[in-house]
N, CA, C and O atoms as a MOPAC input file, in Angstrom:
PM7 MOZYME 1SCF
protein

 N     -0.57300 1   -16.21900 1     7.91800 1
 C      0.17700 1   -15.05300 1     7.54400 1
 C     -0.64900 1   -13.78000 1     7.78300 1
 O     -0.12400 1   -12.76100 1     8.22900 1
 N     -1.93800 1   -13.86000 1     7.47900 1
 C     -2.80200 1   -12.69600 1     7.68300 1
 C     -2.86900 1   -12.32000 1     9.16000 1
 O     -2.84100 1   -11.13600 1     9.49700 1
 N     -2.95700 1   -13.31200 1    10.04400 1
 C     -3.02100 1   -13.03700 1    11.47600 1
 C     -1.73100 1   -12.38300 1    11.97900 1
 O     -1.77600 1   -11.46200 1    12.79400 1
 N     -0.58900 1   -12.86000 1    11.49500 1
 C      0.69300 1   -12.27100 1    11.89500 1
 C      0.80500 1   -10.82700 1    11.41800 1
 O      1.26100 1    -9.95400 1    12.15600 1
 N      0.38800 1   -10.58700 1    10.18500 1
 C      0.42700 1    -9.22900 1     9.63500 1
 C     -0.46900 1    -8.30700 1    10.43900 1
 O     -0.05400 1    -7.21200 1    10.81800 1
 N     -1.68500 1    -8.73600 1    10.70200 1
 C     -2.61000 1    -7.91300 1    11.48000 1
 C     -2.06500 1    -7.62700 1    12.87800 1
 O     -2.14900 1    -6.49500 1    13.35300 1
 N     -1.51000 1    -8.63700 1    13.53900 1
 C     -0.95500 1    -8.44200 1    14.88700 1
 C      0.18300 1    -7.43100 1    14.85700 1
 O      0.27400 1    -6.57600 1    15.73700 1
 N      1.04400 1    -7.52000 1    13.85900 1
 C      2.18100 1    -6.60000 1    13.73100 1
 C      1.69500 1    -5.16300 1    13.59100 1
 O      2.19100 1    -4.27300 1    14.28100 1
 N      0.73100 1    -4.92800 1    12.70700 1
 C      0.27100 1    -3.56300 1    12.46800 1
 C     -0.63600 1    -3.04800 1    13.57600 1
 O     -0.65600 1    -1.84700 1    13.84500 1
 N     -1.37900 1    -3.92500 1    14.21600 1
 C     -2.23000 1    -3.48700 1    15.32700 1
 C     -1.37400 1    -2.93100 1    16.45400 1
 O     -1.77200 1    -1.96500 1    17.10500 1
 N     -0.19800 1    -3.52300 1    16.70200 1
 C      0.72200 1    -2.99700 1    17.71600 1
 C      1.14500 1    -1.57600 1    17.38000 1
 O      1.22000 1    -0.72200 1    18.26300 1
 N      1.42000 1    -1.32300 1    16.11800 1
 C      1.92100 1    -0.01800 1    15.68700 1
 C      0.83400 1     1.05500 1    15.64900 1
 O      1.14300 1     2.24600 1    15.68500 1
 N     -0.41800 1     0.65300 1    15.57800 1
 C     -1.50100 1     1.63100 1    15.49300 1
 C     -1.80400 1     2.29200 1    16.82900 1
 O     -2.37600 1     3.38000 1    16.88100 1
 N     -1.41600 1     1.62200 1    17.90900 1
 C     -1.52100 1     2.22700 1    19.23900 1
 C     -2.88600 1     2.79300 1    19.56800 1
 O     -3.85900 1     2.04800 1    19.69100 1
 N     -2.96300 1     4.10600 1    19.71200 1
 C     -4.17100 1     4.77300 1    20.18200 1
 C     -5.17500 1     5.12900 1    19.07900 1
 O     -6.23300 1     5.68700 1    19.37000 1
 N     -4.85700 1     4.81300 1    17.82100 1
 C     -5.80500 1     5.13400 1    16.75400 1
 C     -7.11500 1     4.40100 1    16.97300 1
 O     -7.13900 1     3.28500 1    17.49000 1
 N     -8.20300 1     5.04400 1    16.57200 1
 C     -9.52500 1     4.43100 1    16.68800 1
 C    -10.20500 1     4.48200 1    15.32300 1
 O     -9.77800 1     5.21600 1    14.43200 1
 N    -11.24000 1     3.71400 1    15.17500 1
 C    -12.05300 1     3.70900 1    13.95400 1
 C    -11.23900 1     3.39600 1    12.70500 1
 O    -11.25400 1     4.16500 1    11.74400 1
 N    -10.54700 1     2.29800 1    12.71300 1
 C     -9.81500 1     1.85200 1    11.54300 1
 C    -10.11100 1     0.37800 1    11.32200 1
 O    -10.60400 1    -0.31600 1    12.21100 1
 N     -9.80200 1    -0.07900 1    10.12700 1
 C     -9.95500 1    -1.48600 1     9.81300 1
 C     -8.80700 1    -1.87700 1     8.89000 1
 O     -8.49800 1    -1.15900 1     7.93800 1
 N     -8.18200 1    -3.00000 1     9.16700 1
 C     -7.12400 1    -3.50000 1     8.30600 1
 C     -7.76000 1    -4.45800 1     7.31500 1
 O     -8.37900 1    -5.45000 1     7.69900 1
 N     -7.60000 1    -4.15000 1     6.03800 1
 C     -8.12100 1    -5.01600 1     4.99300 1
 C     -6.96900 1    -5.71400 1     4.31600 1
 O     -5.97500 1    -5.07500 1     3.97300 1
 N     -7.07900 1    -6.99000 1     4.11900 1
 C     -6.07200 1    -7.70300 1     3.33900 1
 C     -6.80100 1    -8.67800 1     2.43400 1
 O     -7.79000 1    -9.29800 1     2.82600 1
 N     -6.30900 1    -8.79600 1     1.25100 1
 C     -6.92000 1    -9.67900 1     0.26700 1
 C     -5.81400 1   -10.47400 1    -0.41300 1
 O     -4.68000 1   -10.01200 1    -0.53800 1
 N     -6.16400 1   -11.66300 1    -0.84400 1
 C     -5.25000 1   -12.45700 1    -1.65100 1
 C     -5.69000 1   -12.29800 1    -3.09300 1
 O     -6.84000 1   -12.58000 1    -3.43100 1
 N     -4.78900 1   -11.85200 1    -3.93600 1
 C     -5.09800 1   -11.62700 1    -5.34000 1
 C     -4.85700 1   -12.90400 1    -6.13300 1
 O     -3.73100 1   -13.39300 1    -6.22100 1
 N     -5.92400 1   -13.43200 1    -6.70500 1
 C     -5.79200 1   -14.63300 1    -7.52200 1
 C     -5.80100 1   -14.29600 1    -9.00300 1
 O     -5.57700 1   -15.16500 1    -9.84500 1
 N     -6.05400 1   -13.06400 1    -9.31300 1
 C     -6.07000 1   -12.64600 1   -10.71400 1
 C     -6.04900 1   -11.13600 1   -10.76500 1
 O     -6.34600 1   -10.46800 1    -9.77400 1
 N     -5.70300 1   -10.60200 1   -11.90800 1
 C     -5.64300 1    -9.15300 1   -12.01900 1
 C     -4.39600 1    -8.61200 1   -11.35200 1
 O     -3.71200 1    -9.32700 1   -10.62000 1
 N     -4.10600 1    -7.35800 1   -11.60500 1
 C     -2.94300 1    -6.72200 1   -11.01100 1
 C     -3.18300 1    -6.39900 1    -9.55400 1
 O     -4.32300 1    -6.20800 1    -9.13000 1
 N     -2.11100 1    -6.33700 1    -8.78900 1
 C     -2.21800 1    -6.03400 1    -7.36700 1
 C     -2.84600 1    -4.66200 1    -7.16600 1
 O     -3.72800 1    -4.50000 1    -6.32200 1
 N     -2.39300 1    -3.66300 1    -7.94400 1
 C     -2.94700 1    -2.32200 1    -7.77600 1
 C     -4.43900 1    -2.31700 1    -8.07500 1
 O     -5.19500 1    -1.60300 1    -7.41800 1
 N     -4.87500 1    -3.10300 1    -9.05500 1
 C     -6.29900 1    -3.18700 1    -9.39400 1
 C     -7.09600 1    -3.74700 1    -8.20900 1
 O     -8.17200 1    -3.24500 1    -7.88600 1
 N     -6.56300 1    -4.77800 1    -7.57400 1
 C     -7.24200 1    -5.37800 1    -6.42100 1
 C     -7.33800 1    -4.38600 1    -5.26300 1
 O     -8.35800 1    -4.33500 1    -4.57600 1
 N     -6.28100 1    -3.59500 1    -5.04200 1
 C     -6.29900 1    -2.59500 1    -3.97800 1
 C     -7.35700 1    -1.54300 1    -4.25800 1
 O     -8.11600 1    -1.16900 1    -3.36400 1
 N     -7.41300 1    -1.06000 1    -5.50600 1
 C     -8.40200 1    -0.04700 1    -5.89900 1
 C     -9.82300 1    -0.59400 1    -5.73900 1
 O    -10.70000 1     0.09000 1    -5.21100 1
 N    -10.04100 1    -1.81600 1    -6.19200 1
 C    -11.37100 1    -2.41900 1    -6.08900 1
 C    -11.78900 1    -2.59800 1    -4.62500 1
 O    -12.94500 1    -2.35500 1    -4.27900 1
 N    -10.86000 1    -3.02000 1    -3.76800 1
 C    -11.16900 1    -3.16600 1    -2.34200 1
 C    -11.50300 1    -1.81900 1    -1.71900 1
 O    -12.43100 1    -1.71600 1    -0.91700 1
 N    -10.74500 1    -0.77800 1    -2.08900 1
 C    -11.00900 1     0.56200 1    -1.55400 1
 C    -12.40000 1     1.04200 1    -1.95500 1
 O    -13.11500 1     1.63000 1    -1.14400 1
 N    -12.77900 1     0.79300 1    -3.19800 1
 C    -14.11500 1     1.19400 1    -3.66500 1
 C    -15.20300 1     0.39600 1    -2.94300 1
 O    -16.19200 1     0.95900 1    -2.47500 1
 N    -15.00500 1    -0.92200 1    -2.85900 1
 C    -15.99800 1    -1.79700 1    -2.22800 1
 C    -16.21600 1    -1.43700 1    -0.75900 1
 O    -17.34500 1    -1.45800 1    -0.27000 1
 N    -15.13700 1    -1.10900 1    -0.06500 1
 C    -15.21000 1    -0.82100 1     1.36600 1
 C    -15.42400 1     0.66600 1     1.67200 1
 O    -15.49500 1     1.05500 1     2.83700 1
 N    -15.52800 1     1.49600 1     0.62600 1
 C    -15.65000 1     2.95500 1     0.79300 1
 C    -14.54000 1     3.48000 1     1.70300 1
 O    -14.79300 1     4.21500 1     2.65800 1
 N    -13.31800 1     3.09000 1     1.38700 1
 C    -12.15800 1     3.46000 1     2.20700 1
 C    -11.95600 1     4.97200 1     2.23100 1
 O    -12.18400 1     5.65700 1     1.23500 1
 N    -11.52700 1     5.47600 1     3.37800 1
 C    -11.20300 1     6.89400 1     3.53100 1
 C     -9.73400 1     7.16000 1     3.22100 1
 O     -9.37000 1     8.27100 1     2.83800 1
 N     -8.88200 1     6.13000 1     3.38800 1
 C     -7.44800 1     6.29600 1     3.20500 1
 C     -6.82300 1     4.93500 1     2.93600 1
 O     -7.20700 1     3.93000 1     3.53300 1
 N     -5.85900 1     4.92100 1     2.03000 1
 C     -5.05300 1     3.71800 1     1.78800 1
 C     -3.64500 1     4.03600 1     2.27700 1
 O     -3.07500 1     5.06500 1     1.91600 1
 N     -3.08600 1     3.15300 1     3.09800 1
 C     -1.71000 1     3.30900 1     3.57200 1
 C     -0.93500 1     2.11300 1     3.04000 1
 O     -1.32600 1     0.96300 1     3.24100 1
 N      0.17700 1     2.40100 1     2.35500 1
 C      0.95200 1     1.29900 1     1.79400 1
 C      2.43600 1     1.63200 1     1.75600 1
 O      2.82300 1     2.79800 1     1.68200 1
 N      3.25000 1     0.60400 1     1.80800 1
 C      4.69100 1     0.78100 1     1.71600 1
 C      5.12300 1     0.86100 1     0.26700 1
 O      4.41700 1     0.40200 1    -0.63100 1
 N      6.28900 1     1.44800 1     0.04800 1
 C      6.86100 1     1.51600 1    -1.28900 1
 C      8.35700 1     1.25400 1    -1.20300 1
 O      9.01600 1     1.65200 1    -0.24200 1
 N      8.88200 1     0.58400 1    -2.21300 1
 C     10.30900 1     0.29700 1    -2.25600 1
 C     11.10900 1     1.50300 1    -2.72600 1
 O     12.31200 1     1.58300 1    -2.47700 1
 N     10.45800 1     2.43600 1    -3.39900 1
 C     11.15700 1     3.62500 1    -3.88100 1
 C     12.08700 1     3.32600 1    -5.04300 1
 O     13.14700 1     3.93900 1    -5.17200 1
 N     11.68800 1     2.37800 1    -5.89400 1
 C     12.53100 1     2.03100 1    -7.04600 1
 C     12.54100 1     3.17100 1    -8.05200 1
 O     11.55400 1     3.88600 1    -8.22500 1
 N     13.67700 1     3.31900 1    -8.70600 1
 C     13.80400 1     4.33300 1    -9.74900 1
 C     14.54400 1     3.72400 1   -10.93100 1
 O     15.03200 1     2.59600 1   -10.85800 1
 N     14.62200 1     4.46900 1   -12.00200 1
 C     15.40700 1     4.06100 1   -13.15900 1
 C     14.96000 1     2.76000 1   -13.77600 1
 O     13.76500 1     2.52600 1   -13.95700 1
 N     15.91900 1     1.91000 1   -14.10000 1
 C     15.65300 1     0.66000 1   -14.79700 1
 C     14.78400 1    -0.28100 1   -13.96300 1
 O     13.88500 1    -0.92900 1   -14.49900 1
 N     15.04500 1    -0.36100 1   -12.65600 1
 C     14.21100 1    -1.20100 1   -11.78500 1
 C     12.75100 1    -0.79400 1   -11.88200 1
 O     11.86200 1    -1.64300 1   -11.95300 1
 N     12.51000 1     0.51800 1   -11.88500 1
 C     11.13600 1     1.02400 1   -11.95500 1
 C     10.50100 1     0.65800 1   -13.30000 1
 O      9.33600 1     0.26400 1   -13.34900 1
 N     11.25300 1     0.78600 1   -14.37400 1
 C     10.72900 1     0.45500 1   -15.70100 1
 C     10.40700 1    -1.02900 1   -15.83100 1
 O      9.38900 1    -1.39800 1   -16.41700 1
 N     11.26800 1    -1.87500 1   -15.28800 1
 C     11.07500 1    -3.32100 1   -15.41400 1
 C     10.00200 1    -3.83500 1   -14.45400 1
 O      9.12500 1    -4.60300 1   -14.84900 1
 N     10.07700 1    -3.41300 1   -13.20500 1
 C      9.18100 1    -3.95300 1   -12.18700 1
 C      7.89900 1    -3.15100 1   -12.01900 1
 O      6.93100 1    -3.65000 1   -11.44400 1
 N      7.87700 1    -1.91100 1   -12.51400 1
 C      6.69400 1    -1.08100 1   -12.34100 1
 C      6.58100 1    -0.61000 1   -10.91100 1
 O      7.47200 1    -0.84100 1   -10.09300 1
 N      5.48500 1     0.05000 1   -10.61700 1
 C      5.28300 1     0.53800 1    -9.26500 1
 C      3.82200 1     0.38800 1    -8.87900 1
 O      2.95700 1     1.11600 1    -9.36800 1
 N      3.56200 1    -0.55600 1    -8.00500 1
 C      2.19700 1    -0.74900 1    -7.50900 1
 C      1.73300 1     0.50600 1    -6.79500 1
 O      0.60700 1     0.96000 1    -7.00000 1
 N      2.59300 1     1.06800 1    -5.95800 1
 C      2.21000 1     2.26500 1    -5.20200 1
 C      1.87300 1     3.41700 1    -6.14500 1
 O      0.89300 1     4.12800 1    -5.92300 1
 N      2.66300 1     3.60700 1    -7.18100 1
 C      2.39500 1     4.69800 1    -8.12600 1
 C      1.05100 1     4.50800 1    -8.81400 1
 O      0.29300 1     5.46600 1    -8.96500 1
 N      0.74800 1     3.28300 1    -9.23200 1
 C     -0.54500 1     3.02100 1    -9.87200 1
 C     -1.70100 1     3.25300 1    -8.91400 1
 O     -2.73400 1     3.79400 1    -9.30600 1
 N     -1.53500 1     2.84900 1    -7.66900 1
 C     -2.59900 1     3.07100 1    -6.68100 1
 C     -2.79600 1     4.56600 1    -6.45900 1
 O     -3.93300 1     5.03900 1    -6.43600 1
 N     -1.70700 1     5.31700 1    -6.29700 1
 C     -1.81000 1     6.76300 1    -6.08100 1
 C     -2.53200 1     7.42100 1    -7.25000 1
 O     -3.39100 1     8.27800 1    -7.04400 1
 N     -2.19600 1     7.03400 1    -8.45900 1
 C     -2.78900 1     7.66100 1    -9.64900 1
 C     -4.26200 1     7.32600 1    -9.83700 1
 O     -5.01800 1     8.15000 1   -10.35200 1
 N     -4.68800 1     6.12400 1    -9.42500 1
 C     -6.03800 1     5.66600 1    -9.75400 1
 C     -6.96300 1     5.50300 1    -8.55800 1
 O     -8.11300 1     5.09600 1    -8.72100 1
 N     -6.48900 1     5.80900 1    -7.38000 1
 C     -7.26200 1     5.58900 1    -6.16800 1
 C     -8.46500 1     6.52500 1    -6.06100 1
 O     -8.39700 1     7.68500 1    -6.46800 1
 N     -9.57200 1     6.01000 1    -5.50900 1
 C    -10.74600 1     6.84500 1    -5.28100 1
 C    -10.64100 1     7.66400 1    -3.98500 1
 O    -11.51000 1     8.48700 1    -3.69300 1
 N     -9.56500 1     7.43000 1    -3.20700 1
 C     -9.38400 1     8.13300 1    -1.94100 1
 C     -7.90500 1     8.47400 1    -1.76800 1
 O     -7.07600 1     7.99500 1    -2.54200 1
 N     -7.55400 1     9.29000 1    -0.77400 1
 C     -6.14400 1     9.62100 1    -0.55000 1
 C     -5.30200 1     8.37900 1    -0.24600 1
 O     -5.78400 1     7.40000 1     0.32400 1
 N     -4.03300 1     8.45200 1    -0.64600 1
 C     -3.10200 1     7.34300 1    -0.42000 1
 C     -1.87700 1     7.88400 1     0.30700 1
 O     -1.27700 1     8.86700 1    -0.12800 1
 N     -1.50800 1     7.24800 1     1.40800 1
 C     -0.30100 1     7.59000 1     2.15000 1
 C      0.71500 1     6.50600 1     1.85800 1
 O      0.50200 1     5.34400 1     2.20500 1
 N      1.82900 1     6.87700 1     1.21800 1
 C      2.87800 1     5.89900 1     0.96200 1
 C      4.00700 1     6.11500 1     1.95500 1
 O      4.34800 1     7.24600 1     2.30100 1
 N      4.57800 1     5.00700 1     2.40600 1
 C      5.64900 1     5.03600 1     3.39700 1
 C      6.82700 1     4.26700 1     2.82100 1
 O      6.69900 1     3.09700 1     2.45900 1
 N      7.96800 1     4.92900 1     2.73800 1
 C      9.15800 1     4.24900 1     2.21800 1
 C      9.61500 1     3.21100 1     3.23000 1
 O      9.72300 1     3.48900 1     4.42400 1
 N      9.87600 1     2.03100 1     2.73700 1
 C     10.30400 1     0.94700 1     3.60600 1
 C     11.71500 1     1.21400 1     4.13600 1
 O     12.50100 1     1.89300 1     3.47700 1
 N     12.04000 1     0.68800 1     5.31500 1
 C     13.36700 1     0.92100 1     5.89900 1
 C     14.48100 1     0.42300 1     4.98800 1
 O     14.29800 1    -0.51000 1     4.20600 1
 N     15.63100 1     1.06400 1     5.10700 1
 C     16.78200 1     0.61700 1     4.35300 1
 C     17.09500 1     1.46500 1     3.13300 1
 O     18.16800 1     1.33100 1     2.54400 1
 N     16.17600 1     2.33400 1     2.74700 1
 C     16.41400 1     3.22400 1     1.60700 1
 C     16.68900 1     4.60800 1     2.12800 1
 O     16.02900 1     5.07600 1     3.05600 1
 N     17.65900 1     5.26100 1     1.53500 1
 C     17.97100 1     6.63000 1     1.95200 1
 C     17.72600 1     7.55400 1     0.76900 1
 O     17.98100 1     7.20200 1    -0.38300 1
 N     17.23000 1     8.73000 1     1.07700 1
 C     17.00700 1     9.73600 1     0.05100 1
 C     18.34700 1    10.32300 1    -0.38500 1
 O     19.15400 1    10.73500 1     0.44900 1
 N     18.57200 1    10.35700 1    -1.67300 1
 C     19.79000 1    10.95600 1    -2.22800 1
 C     19.35100 1    12.09400 1    -3.12800 1
 O     18.61400 1    11.89100 1    -4.09200 1
 N     19.81200 1    13.29400 1    -2.80300 1
 C     19.45000 1    14.46400 1    -3.59300 1
 C     19.98500 1    14.32300 1    -5.01400 1
 O     21.18200 1    14.10700 1    -5.20200 1
 N     19.10900 1    14.44400 1    -6.02500 1
 C     19.57200 1    14.29200 1    -7.41500 1
 C     20.51700 1    15.39900 1    -7.83500 1
 O     20.98900 1    15.41000 1    -8.97100 1

């Protein structure tokens, strides 16, 4: 699965240079905690991650990994809304 993920994203990175794709399997702790710890360990310059864009009750029940990473990250975080969600003006 890791090889397929890396191949998929390497295609999309195109001409970018000086990057590294990090992936970890979390066996304990929260996912956001593992992302933060990996960023610190690797001295990451940027974290790029997808977000489902949940709001309301879904957000309260399921939480938001992306929100926790953005709030606690030691470096900038770029979040990308996954396809299929449309912005609706409140």
